[in-house]
LOLOKOL-189951 format. One line per 3 residues: number of its first residue (from 1); their letters; for each residue x, y, z of C-alpha. Coordinates in pm, 1 decimal. Each point is the difference from the previous one (the first is absolute). Layout:
N
NUM = a = X:Y:Z ~ ... $
//
This chain:
511
1 = xxx = -7764.9:1529.8:-3249.1 ~ -189.5:-96.8:313.3 ~ 215.1:-25.0:316.9 $
4 = xxx = -21.3:-330.2:184.9 ~ 130.1:-135.9:329.8 ~ 183.5:-335.6:1.1 $
7 = xxx = 147.1:-215.4:277.3 ~ 320.1:-184.9:-90.2 ~ 194.5:-247.1:217.0 $
10 = xxx = 376.2:-28.3:-59.7 ~ 321.0:-95.2:179.1 ~ 326.7:189.6:-1.0 $
13 = xxx = 323.3:-1.1:199.7 ~ 81.4:309.1:201.1 ~ 343.5:43.6:156.6 $
16 = xxx = -43.0:188.5:324.5 ~ 293.7:204.2:134.9 ~ 48.1:-265.2:268.9 $
19 = xxx = 22.4:-279.5:-258.2 ~ 237.5:203.5:-217.4 ~ 226.4:52.2:298.7 $
22 = xxx = -11.4:-371.4:82.9 ~ 105.2:-90.5:-355.6 ~ 281.9:253.7:2.9 $
25 = xxx = 138.3:-110.5:337.6 ~ -6.8:-364.0:-105.4 ~ 239.3:51.3:-290.7 $
28 = xxx = 251.8:214.1:191.7 ~ 334.5:-142.3:107.2 ~ 107.0:28.0:364.2 $
31 = xxx = 207.4:310.2:-70.3 ~ -284.0:165.8:-190.9 ~ -246.5:-91.3:276.1 $
34 = xxx = 221.5:165.3:262.1 ~ 14.3:314.0:-213.1 ~ -378.9:-5.0:-34.4 $
37 = xxx = -37.8:-36.2:377.0 ~ 239.1:288.7:67.9 ~ -195.5:217.2:-239.8 $
40 = xxx = -331.8:-92.5:162.0 ~ 138.3:65.9:350.4 ~ 109.7:346.3:-113.2 $
43 = xxx = -337.8:82.3:-157.2 ~ -246.7:-148.8:248.6 ~ 27.0:114.3:364.7 $
46 = xxx = -237.3:-276.1:114.3 ~ 242.0:-272.4:-107.9 ~ 312.0:-72.2:201.4 $
49 = xxx = 268.6:-263.4:46.9 ~ -38.1:-188.3:326.5 ~ 368.7:-48.9:91.6 $
52 = xxx = -26.4:258.2:277.0 ~ -356.9:-67.3:100.2 ~ -212.6:-273.1:143.2 $
55 = xxx = -172.4:-288.1:-170.4 ~ -23.4:9.4:-381.4 ~ -323.1:32.6:-190.2 $
58 = xxx = -199.3:-325.6:42.9 ~ -6.0:-46.1:-376.9 ~ 376.2:-52.6:-3.5 $
61 = xxx = -11.7:-205.8:317.8 ~ -211.9:-246.4:-196.5 ~ 280.2:-27.7:-254.7 $
64 = xxx = 254.1:-82.7:269.2 ~ -226.4:-269.0:143.3 ~ -52.0:-143.8:-348.9 $
67 = xxx = 376.0:-42.1:-35.1 ~ 19.3:-172.8:338.1 ~ -265.6:-249.3:-106.3 $
70 = xxx = 234.0:-116.4:-274.3 ~ 223.2:-164.5:262.4 ~ -170.5:-336.4:-59.0 $
73 = xxx = 192.5:-294.7:-140.1 ~ -134.5:45.2:-350.2 ~ -90.1:311.7:-194.9 $
76 = xxx = -260.3:205.6:185.9 ~ -351.8:36.1:-125.7 ~ -37.4:376.6:39.2 $
79 = xxx = -247.1:69.5:-279.4 ~ -179.5:310.0:125.3 ~ 137.3:276.6:-229.8 $
82 = xxx = -175.7:111.3:-312.5 ~ 128.2:175.3:-311.2 ~ -102.3:53.2:-361.7 $
85 = xxx = 129.5:225.3:-271.5 ~ 131.5:18.0:-355.8 ~ 347.6:22.4:-155.0 $
88 = xxx = 284.1:-212.2:-117.8 ~ 377.6:-27.5:16.1 ~ 281.5:-95.6:-234.1 $
91 = xxx = 364.1:-73.8:-4.8 ~ 268.7:-8.8:-262.9 ~ 368.7:-75.2:-28.1 $
94 = xxx = 274.3:107.9:-232.5 ~ 352.5:-110.9:-64.5 ~ 266.8:187.1:-194.1 $
97 = xxx = 273.4:-155.8:-207.3 ~ 253.6:276.7:72.7 ~ 317.2:-64.5:195.8 $
100 = xxx = -59.5:201.3:314.5 ~ 110.8:4.2:359.9 ~ -306.8:-211.2:87.2 $
103 = xxx = 141.2:-286.2:-205.0 ~ 291.4:-18.1:243.3 ~ -205.7:65.6:313.3 $
106 = xxx = 5.3:-231.7:298.9 ~ -313.6:-196.3:82.0 ~ -117.0:-232.2:273.9 $
109 = xxx = 167.4:-290.4:-183.6 ~ 287.6:192.2:-154.0 ~ 282.5:-217.2:-131.4 $
112 = xxx = 248.8:280.3:-53.9 ~ 120.7:-4.0:356.7 ~ 33.8:-377.1:40.3 $
115 = xxx = 196.2:-45.1:-322.1 ~ -243.1:-204.1:-208.4 ~ -91.0:100.6:-351.7 $
118 = xxx = -345.6:-144.4:-47.1 ~ -192.5:323.1:57.1 ~ 257.9:278.5:-35.8 $
121 = xxx = -205.0:226.3:-220.8 ~ -359.6:-89.0:87.8 ~ -163.2:108.7:320.6 $
124 = xxx = -199.5:-293.3:133.0 ~ -228.6:155.7:255.3 ~ -326.3:-79.0:164.3 $
127 = xxx = -309.1:159.5:-148.8 ~ -10.9:376.6:42.8 ~ -278.8:-29.9:249.7 $
130 = xxx = 224.4:-187.5:240.6 ~ 169.6:212.3:263.5 ~ 203.6:-291.0:135.3 $
133 = xxx = -1.1:-161.3:340.1 ~ 306.9:192.1:111.8 ~ 346.4:108.8:-107.6 $
136 = xxx = 322.4:-177.4:71.7 ~ 199.2:84.0:310.6 ~ 284.9:153.4:-197.1 $
139 = xxx = -236.5:221.4:-197.4 ~ -169.0:124.7:315.2 ~ 323.9:81.2:178.6 $
142 = xxx = 133.3:185.5:-305.5 ~ -318.6:204.1:-28.0 ~ -5.1:82.3:369.3 $
145 = xxx = 369.1:96.0:7.3 ~ -23.6:244.4:-291.9 ~ -288.9:221.0:101.7 $
148 = xxx = 89.4:281.8:-243.5 ~ -95.9:83.0:-356.1 ~ 232.5:-0.2:-300.5 $
151 = xxx = -7.0:380.2:-5.4 ~ 103.0:25.4:367.1 ~ 275.9:-254.7:-54.1 $
154 = xxx = 145.8:200.9:-289.5 ~ -33.0:334.2:181.1 ~ 195.5:-142.0:295.1 $
157 = xxx = 285.5:-92.4:-233.6 ~ -11.2:339.1:-170.6 ~ 60.1:174.3:333.8 $
160 = xxx = 355.2:-136.1:19.3 ~ 103.5:58.4:-360.5 ~ 113.1:364.5:37.0 $
163 = xxx = -178.4:124.9:-310.6 ~ -46.0:361.1:-99.2 ~ -341.3:160.7:39.5 $
166 = xxx = -72.1:-23.6:-375.2 ~ 101.6:-367.0:-16.2 ~ -204.0:-78.1:310.8 $
169 = xxx = -309.9:156.0:-152.5 ~ 54.4:-184.9:-328.0 ~ 50.7:-332.8:180.3 $
172 = xxx = -312.6:60.4:209.4 ~ -197.8:60.6:-319.7 ~ 108.9:-339.6:-134.5 $
175 = xxx = -76.4:-175.8:328.6 ~ -351.2:144.6:-5.4 ~ -39.7:-121.9:-359.9 $
178 = xxx = 69.0:-367.4:83.4 ~ -286.4:-249.7:-3.7 ~ -51.3:-252.7:277.9 $
181 = xxx = 226.7:-253.5:-174.2 ~ 289.8:247.1:-9.0 ~ -19.1:78.1:-373.8 $
184 = xxx = 24.7:345.3:-155.8 ~ -287.8:-18.7:-247.6 ~ 34.2:353.5:-146.3 $
187 = xxx = 302.5:106.9:-200.7 ~ 220.5:284.3:126.9 ~ -121.0:214.8:-289.1 $
190 = xxx = -365.6:-56.3:99.2 ~ 76.0:83.5:363.9 ~ 178.4:317.5:-105.0 $
193 = xxx = -285.9:99.4:-227.5 ~ -250.1:-58.9:279.6 ~ 193.5:219.0:243.1 $
196 = xxx = 102.9:283.3:-233.6 ~ -255.2:-5.3:-278.2 ~ -3.9:378.7:-38.2 $
199 = xxx = 367.2:66.6:81.0 ~ 276.1:104.4:-235.8 ~ 184.2:-275.3:-191.3 $
202 = xxx = 322.8:82.5:188.5 ~ -172.3:-57.6:336.2 ~ -145.5:-331.6:-116.5 $
205 = xxx = 340.5:-115.4:-126.1 ~ 160.7:93.3:331.4 ~ -258.9:-198.6:194.7 $
208 = xxx = 41.9:-294.0:-239.5 ~ 374.0:-3.5:71.0 ~ -66.5:-7.2:373.4 $
211 = xxx = -249.3:-285.8:-46.8 ~ 252.2:-203.2:-203.4 ~ 253.8:39.9:277.9 $
214 = xxx = -261.6:-82.2:264.4 ~ -100.5:-314.6:-190.4 ~ 354.9:-132.5:31.4 $
217 = xxx = -13.2:66.5:373.8 ~ -339.0:-169.0:27.4 ~ 108.2:-311.1:-190.0 $
220 = xxx = 297.8:-41.4:232.6 ~ -220.3:-12.2:310.2 ~ -155.1:-292.1:184.1 $
223 = xxx = -196.2:-205.3:-101.4 ~ 202.8:-89.7:-310.6 ~ -191.3:57.9:-322.0 $
226 = xxx = -207.4:290.9:129.9 ~ -58.9:280.0:-249.3 ~ -0.6:-224.2:-307.8 $
229 = xxx = -233.5:77.8:-287.2 ~ -82.2:-363.9:-79.1 ~ 74.9:-357.3:105.0 $
232 = xxx = 305.8:-40.3:-220.8 ~ 171.0:307.3:144.9 ~ -97.3:-103.9:354.4 $
235 = xxx = 171.4:-338.2:-36.8 ~ 307.5:151.9:-165.4 ~ 41.1:249.0:287.3 $
238 = xxx = -2.3:-284.3:250.6 ~ 247.7:-204.2:-203.0 ~ 241.8:292.0:-29.0 $
241 = xxx = 8.7:24.1:378.8 ~ 139.0:-356.5:17.1 ~ 368.6:-93.3:-29.5 $
244 = xxx = 116.2:-14.8:-360.6 ~ 21.5:-343.4:-159.4 ~ -65.6:-176.6:-328.1 $
247 = xxx = -337.4:-121.0:131.5 ~ -94.1:355.5:99.2 ~ 91.5:130.5:-347.1 $
250 = xxx = -214.0:-265.1:-173.1 ~ -288.1:67.8:241.3 ~ 14.6:373.6:-81.8 $
253 = xxx = 1.5:-78.6:-373.1 ~ -305.5:-224.3:41.0 ~ -192.0:258.6:205.8 $
256 = xxx = 79.0:274.0:-249.5 ~ -86.1:-177.5:-323.5 ~ -134.7:-354.5:50.4 $
259 = xxx = -240.3:12.9:293.4 ~ -284.5:-142.9:-207.9 ~ 214.0:-298.1:-101.3 $
262 = xxx = 83.9:-56.6:365.2 ~ -370.6:-6.5:84.4 ~ -51.8:-261.8:-271.8 $
265 = xxx = 308.6:-193.9:117.4 ~ 129.1:-5.7:-353.7 ~ 359.5:-90.0:91.4 $
268 = xxx = 97.4:-101.7:-352.1 ~ -80.0:337.9:-146.0 ~ 163.4:181.5:290.6 $
271 = xxx = 314.0:-209.0:-53.5 ~ 7.4:107.5:-364.6 ~ -56.6:368.4:79.3 $
274 = xxx = 229.6:35.8:300.3 ~ 276.4:-246.8:-92.0 ~ -15.8:-154.2:349.3 $
277 = xxx = -16.1:-372.6:62.6 ~ -294.1:-170.9:171.3 ~ 168.9:-23.3:341.3 $
280 = xxx = 78.6:372.7:4.9 ~ -352.3:88.2:-108.0 ~ -149.2:-212.8:276.7 $
283 = xxx = 220.0:175.8:256.0 ~ -111.9:335.7:-136.9 ~ -362.1:-115.4:11.9 $
286 = xxx = 38.7:-106.8:363.9 ~ 155.4:339.1:80.2 ~ -288.4:189.1:-161.2 $
289 = xxx = -263.0:-205.3:181.3 ~ 133.8:124.0:334.7 ~ -48.8:366.1:-92.3 $
292 = xxx = -296.1:205.6:122.1 ~ -223.9:112.1:-288.4 ~ -191.5:240.0:227.3 $
295 = xxx = 243.7:190.0:225.1 ~ -280.8:167.6:192.5 ~ -183.4:-325.6:74.0 $
298 = xxx = 110.4:-43.1:361.4 ~ -100.9:358.1:82.0 ~ -335.0:-25.2:-178.9 $
301 = xxx = -93.1:-300.3:217.5 ~ -21.2:229.8:300.8 ~ -281.1:189.6:-166.8 $
304 = xxx = -201.1:-311.4:-92.2 ~ -344.2:-20.7:157.0 ~ -92.3:-330.2:158.7 $
307 = xxx = -338.1:-145.1:-93.4 ~ -232.1:-6.1:300.0 ~ -241.4:-294.5:-31.0 $
310 = xxx = -370.7:63.0:43.9 ~ -66.1:-361.6:96.5 ~ 207.8:-243.6:205.8 $
313 = xxx = -29.0:-377.3:-42.0 ~ 149.4:-222.6:269.0 ~ 10.5:-374.3:52.9 $
316 = xxx = -243.7:-103.6:270.8 ~ -43.8:-367.4:79.5 ~ -95.5:-184.1:-316.4 $
319 = xxx = -127.3:314.8:-166.5 ~ 88.4:365.6:-39.2 ~ -94.9:311.3:188.7 $
322 = xxx = -92.6:303.0:-213.3 ~ -8.9:344.2:159.2 ~ 16.9:366.9:-95.6 $
325 = xxx = 338.7:152.1:78.3 ~ -68.7:221.2:305.4 ~ 266.4:245.3:-121.4 $
328 = xxx = -208.3:96.5:-304.7 ~ -344.4:7.5:165.8 ~ -71.0:365.2:91.7 $
331 = xxx = -140.7:86.9:342.1 ~ -266.4:264.6:-42.1 ~ -286.0:127.9:211.8 $
334 = xxx = -258.9:275.9:18.8 ~ 109.1:298.5:209.2 ~ -212.6:-45.6:309.2 $
337 = xxx = 17.3:365.6:102.4 ~ -147.2:120.1:-330.0 ~ -252.1:-285.2:-10.7 $
340 = xxx = -127.6:82.8:350.2 ~ -29.5:367.4:-88.1 ~ -199.3:-84.3:-312.6 $
343 = xxx = -243.0:-217.0:193.0 ~ -69.6:287.8:238.3 ~ -72.1:257.5:-271.3 $
346 = xxx = -354.3:112.5:-68.6 ~ -164.8:-176.8:-289.5 ~ 229.9:-301.4:26.5 $
349 = xxx = 298.9:-107.6:-202.0 ~ -167.8:24.1:-340.7 ~ -57.4:372.9:29.4 $
352 = xxx = 357.5:78.6:110.5 ~ 263.2:117.3:-252.5 ~ 226.5:-275.1:133.4 $
355 = xxx = -265.2:-267.8:-43.9 ~ 109.8:-74.9:-355.6 ~ 362.3:-37.8:108.8 $
358 = xxx = -105.5:-236.7:277.6 ~ -179.5:-219.5:-252.6 ~ 302.0:12.4:-234.8 $
361 = xxx = 230.1:-107.2:283.7 ~ -224.1:-295.7:83.2 ~ -16.9:-102.0:-365.7 $
364 = xxx = 375.9:24.6:-32.3 ~ 64.6:-223.5:302.6 ~ -259.9:-252.1:-117.9 $
367 = xxx = 143.5:-9.7:-354.8 ~ 351.6:-57.1:131.1 ~ -127.9:-284.3:215.9 $
370 = xxx = -180.2:-147.9:-300.9 ~ 318.8:31.7:-207.9 ~ 203.7:-208.5:243.2 $
373 = xxx = -279.6:-251.6:49.7 ~ -17.0:-53.0:-377.2 ~ 378.9:-37.8:-23.2 $
376 = xxx = -11.6:-253.8:283.5 ~ -280.2:-200.6:-162.3 ~ 177.3:-9.8:-336.5 $
379 = xxx = 329.6:-96.4:166.9 ~ -165.6:-284.8:189.3 ~ -153.6:-129.8:-321.2 $
382 = xxx = 339.2:17.0:-175.2 ~ 172.7:-188.3:281.6 ~ -270.8:-265.7:-6.9 $
385 = xxx = 33.2:-46.0:-378.3 ~ 382.5:12.7:-2.9 ~ 62.9:-212.9:308.0 $
388 = xxx = 255.6:-201.9:-197.4 ~ 212.5:310.6:-61.4 ~ 6.3:94.1:367.1 $
391 = xxx = 103.5:-354.5:89.5 ~ 242.4:-95.3:-278.7 ~ 88.4:319.5:-193.0 $
394 = xxx = -60.4:132.2:-350.7 ~ 31.0:-341.7:-167.2 ~ -329.8:-89.5:167.8 $
397 = xxx = -185.0:311.9:-121.2 ~ -340.9:-72.4:-155.1 ~ -172.3:185.7:-285.3 $
400 = xxx = -225.1:272.5:135.4 ~ -200.1:278.6:-165.0 ~ -178.9:299.1:147.9 $
403 = xxx = -341.1:-142.6:-86.6 ~ 45.7:-295.6:235.9 ~ 60.5:222.2:302.4 $
406 = xxx = -273.2:241.2:-109.8 ~ -258.6:-281.4:-24.7 ~ 103.3:-144.8:335.6 $
409 = xxx = -32.4:332.8:182.0 ~ -300.1:128.0:-202.3 ~ 198.2:301.8:-115.8 $
412 = xxx = 64.3:146.6:-343.4 ~ 319.1:-90.0:-185.9 ~ 97.0:366.4:-10.8 $
415 = xxx = -16.4:10.0:380.7 ~ 244.1:-291.7:19.4 ~ 223.4:178.0:-251.1 $
418 = xxx = 4.4:311.8:216.1 ~ 69.5:-198.4:317.1 ~ 291.5:-192.0:-153.3 $
421 = xxx = 172.5:304.3:-154.0 ~ 277.0:163.3:208.2 ~ -92.0:-212.3:304.8 $
424 = xxx = 264.9:-235.7:137.6 ~ -3.2:-322.0:199.1 ~ 282.2:-119.2:225.1 $
427 = xxx = 31.8:-378.8:-28.4 ~ 249.6:-261.4:121.4 ~ 155.8:21.4:-350.8 $
430 = xxx = 30.9:377.1:-18.4 ~ -216.4:306.6:-58.5 ~ -209.4:1.4:-318.0 $
433 = xxx = -259.2:221.1:-160.4 ~ -342.8:-162.4:18.0 ~ -9.0:-13.5:-380.9 $
436 = xxx = 293.5:-242.0:13.5 ~ -232.8:-278.9:112.3 ~ -209.4:23.8:-315.0 $
439 = xxx = 108.8:-166.2:-322.6 ~ -128.7:-183.2:-302.3 ~ 3.7:-377.7:-26.6 $
442 = xxx = 175.9:-234.7:-242.8 ~ -143.1:-340.7:-81.0 ~ 171.2:-315.1:122.1 $
445 = xxx = 0.1:-359.9:-121.9 ~ -226.3:-100.5:286.6 ~ -266.0:246.0:-113.6 $
448 = xxx = 67.5:251.4:279.1 ~ 158.2:343.7:-7.1 ~ 340.4:130.4:106.9 $
451 = xxx = 45.8:359.4:108.7 ~ 209.9:227.4:-220.2 ~ 188.6:104.0:316.4 $
454 = xxx = 96.5:-361.8:66.8 ~ 108.7:-39.4:-362.8 ~ 222.0:308.6:28.8 $
457 = xxx = 151.8:-143.8:316.0 ~ 79.0:-324.7:-183.8 ~ 160.4:189.6:-289.4 $
460 = xxx = 215.7:194.8:243.4 ~ 97.2:-325.3:170.9 ~ 93.2:-165.5:-330.9 $
463 = xxx = 214.0:297.1:-110.0 ~ 178.6:18.0:336.2 ~ 102.8:-365.4:-34.5 $
466 = xxx = 97.1:8.9:-370.3 ~ 348.3:-54.8:-142.6 ~ 150.5:344.2:-68.2 $
469 = xxx = 172.1:-135.2:-313.4 ~ -328.3:-140.3:-133.9 ~ -285.4:220.3:122.8 $
472 = xxx = -355.4:-118.2:-48.7 ~ -195.2:141.5:-293.9 ~ -367.4:92.6:25.2 $
475 = xxx = -91.2:-319.0:-187.8 ~ 200.5:-211.1:245.0 ~ -164.9:175.1:293.9 $
478 = xxx = -341.4:-70.5:-153.5 ~ 95.3:-368.2:-36.3 ~ 116.6:-17.8:362.1 $
481 = xxx = -327.5:153.5:115.5 ~ -188.4:-254.9:-209.4 ~ 191.8:-275.5:180.3 $
484 = xxx = -142.1:148.0:320.7 ~ -347.5:-37.8:-148.7 ~ -42.2:369.6:-88.3 $
487 = xxx = -94.4:76.6:-359.5 ~ 143.0:336.2:-99.6 ~ 99.6:148.8:-336.5 $
490 = xxx = 348.2:126.9:-73.6 ~ -129.3:356.3:-40.2 ~ -154.9:-16.4:345.0 $
493 = xxx = 329.6:-118.3:144.5 ~ 174.9:293.6:-168.9 ~ -256.1:240.7:150.5 $
496 = xxx = 47.8:-141.3:350.0 ~ 379.1:1.2:-39.3 ~ -4.7:367.3:-97.3 $
499 = xxx = -226.5:79.6:297.1 ~ 264.4:-158.2:224.3 ~ 271.2:218.9:-162.1 $
502 = xxx = 181.5:-311.8:-126.7 ~ 200.8:57.1:-316.8 ~ -39.1:-227.7:-306.9 $
505 = xxx = 215.7:-311.2:-22.8 ~ 254.7:159.5:-234.3 ~ 66.6:279.4:253.7 $
508 = xxx = 22.0:-242.3:293.7 ~ 254.4:-219.2:-174.0 ~ 352.2:-0.5:141.6 $
511 = x = 237.9:-85.9:-286.3 $
//
């Protein structure tokens, strides 16, 4: 075979290390970005934080000036950043039918505390991406006044109980075994087996006896209900701490054996099984609704991490000002001492062992700047498209898909997906993940589209105003939406209702 020489022209995509780093930084959350920066600062001596030094690297100064330009009446037109990559994102939701502590949990619109029955067993909450505009005054003061964990609270009580050394050790073992809600998830036998797996049976039995005694001590401590194995036992422990009465006895019977019927509000069946009349059952129901299904809840709040928004949107004149949150924008610069030394070396920077690290530091700063510029551009485009939401709230949300923003900014859809994942925007209505502003559209009678977010808001509004004795079915909700000019199937209503954590009509009914 005779060898020949051919010339062929072709195109292919090559991801340089700089582009790979840009893609990776773009999809990181604020917390992950800070960890990446700390790691880079530790590895590269030519990169440094500028808190203790002079002016920051000009590349990041440009970012600060870009944010200042957004102070115009309407959304700024900062369109200088570039970005392009590949990838996608997804989200899913699940809902369990079990009777758990979550079914009794308080929410932003909880009706347990104010005595109504419309939403006792369904948690109506904003979408998971919402971090809320702020907590209530009472919640804040309670959180600030506590300041200790559940473990510390229990250990403080144990100090004054005068227990023997063996009982103290056994009680400490149980305290360490509690989850954040105050439940003891493992049985005493499992705890014993885990501690003394290779010990003699007599030693394991002795420890088990100490743990049984310690469990009684634990369940007598504050908060009431701590140390329970499940919701039923937790509620019974709290009821037993109350003064004895006929209502208390019926409430204990319900929590022990008929908790599922209580969740379904099946008073007729409970009357047949308990022998109590309707008035007594309603008193017992009211008593149970004031119990705490998660004894460790108020201590767990202290450990909750607040969401720090990446973007801040403020009202400015007739428009909105969009800016990067200065608290999340890192201040980095090239170490001037090392850079000056490199410039003075023979052969120049490229021949120095530190030359590669200098180039990596410059790339890193530039890629971080590009990351925030892209986030700012996408946020401005979202605010421009969803101006109705920022003015009137979620009922005015419009349908929006990633492709629309991608086409407007000449970016790839996957880039928009990366930008909107784990990035948050502080708005006059609360703090939301950027993905919250995207949603499919439903057709209307006028030929337009209604956002799925707005439809969910309407469903939540309808359920909040319904008659507790005659809750609205999914078909009725679909009919009410059709009266508003929104054409939606019953199955779609059921899907949106489940996403809002709203129980079906038969579970919302108050007999």
